[in-house]
C-alpha positions in Angstrom: 50.9 -149.3 90.2 52.8 -146.4 88.5 56.0 -147.1 91.5 56.5 -150.5 89.8 57.7 -148.2 86.6 60.7 -146.9 86.2 61.0 -143.0 85.3 60.5 -141.7 82.0 63.8 -140.1 82.0 66.0 -143.2 83.4 63.8 -145.6 80.5 65.3 -143.0 77.8 68.2 -143.7 78.6 67.6 -147.8 79.0 66.4 -147.2 75.3 69.9 -145.4 74.5 71.4 -148.5 76.3 70.0 -151.2 74.1 66.7 -152.0 76.2 64.3 -153.4 73.7 61.8 -155.6 75.6 58.1 -155.6 75.2 56.7 -154.2 78.3 53.4 -153.9 79.1 53.2 -150.1 80.4 54.0 -147.2 78.2 53.8 -143.8 79.0 51.8 -141.3 76.9 54.0 -138.6 76.3 52.3 -136.9 79.4 54.4 -138.0 82.3 51.8 -140.2 82.5 51.4 -144.9 82.7 48.7 -146.3 80.3 48.8 -149.6 82.1 48.1 -151.6 78.6 49.6 -151.6 74.8 47.8 -148.5 72.5 48.8 -147.3 69.6 49.2 -143.5 70.8 51.5 -144.7 73.9 55.5 -143.7 72.6 57.3 -144.5 74.9 57.5 -148.3 76.5 58.0 -148.2 80.4 59.9 -151.1 82.4 59.4 -152.3 85.6 61.9 -151.9 88.1 62.8 -155.9 87.5 63.0 -155.6 83.7 65.4 -152.7 83.9 68.0 -154.5 86.0 67.3 -157.8 85.1 68.8 -155.6 81.4 71.8 -154.9 83.0 72.3 -158.3 84.8 71.4 -160.1 81.7 73.1 -157.8 78.9 76.3 -156.3 81.2 76.8 -158.6 83.8 75.9 -155.9 86.7 74.6 -157.3 89.9 73.1 -155.3 93.1 71.3 -155.8 96.2 69.8 -153.0 98.0 70.0 -153.4 102.2 68.7 -151.1 105.2 65.8 -150.7 107.3 63.6 -147.2 108.1 65.5 -146.5 111.1 68.9 -147.1 109.5 68.8 -145.9 105.7 69.1 -147.8 102.2 72.6 -148.4 100.7 72.7 -149.9 96.9 75.5 -151.7 96.6 76.3 -153.4 93.0 78.6 -155.9 91.8 80.8 -156.2 89.0 81.2 -160.2 87.2 84.2 -159.4 84.9 86.2 -156.5 86.4 88.7 -156.0 88.8 86.6 -153.3 90.4 85.0 -155.8 92.0 82.5 -153.8 94.0 80.5 -150.1 94.9 79.0 -149.6 98.0 76.5 -146.6 97.5 75.4 -143.5 100.2 72.3 -144.3 102.4 69.2 -142.8 101.4 66.0 -142.4 104.0 63.9 -144.4 101.5 63.9 -148.3 99.5 62.6 -147.0 96.1 65.1 -143.8 96.3 67.6 -146.4 96.7 66.2 -148.0 94.1 65.7 -145.5 91.0 69.7 -144.3 92.6 71.0 -147.5 92.0 69.3 -147.9 88.2 71.1 -144.4 87.7 74.5 -146.2 88.5 74.0 -149.2 86.5 73.9 -146.3 83.2 77.1 -144.6 84.6 78.9 -147.6 85.0 77.3 -148.8 81.4 78.4 -145.8 79.9 82.0 -145.6 81.3 82.5 -149.2 79.7 81.2 -148.2 76.4 
């Protein structure tokens, strides 16, 4: 189940960019995800879906991840209202690695735009 949540370091950066949605997972301060709200949890843990939706809704940045185990996985980022068009990543060995690196790149793009 932990693989459904954005890593804690990404979560902290998302919060700095304005992410403030309610999450059903929380980091407990020791790196573990709790799957219910309890008062001593201090950092909300968004799912990957919530994190990607945040960039789509707030910053009009869209993505796809394509590939296969045989050839590797790459992400594409599409800029809705920007003349850059799209960005293609290098290839990663797993879908999860491409997904995480895509979020990191979306954060970098967002910081550049600010």
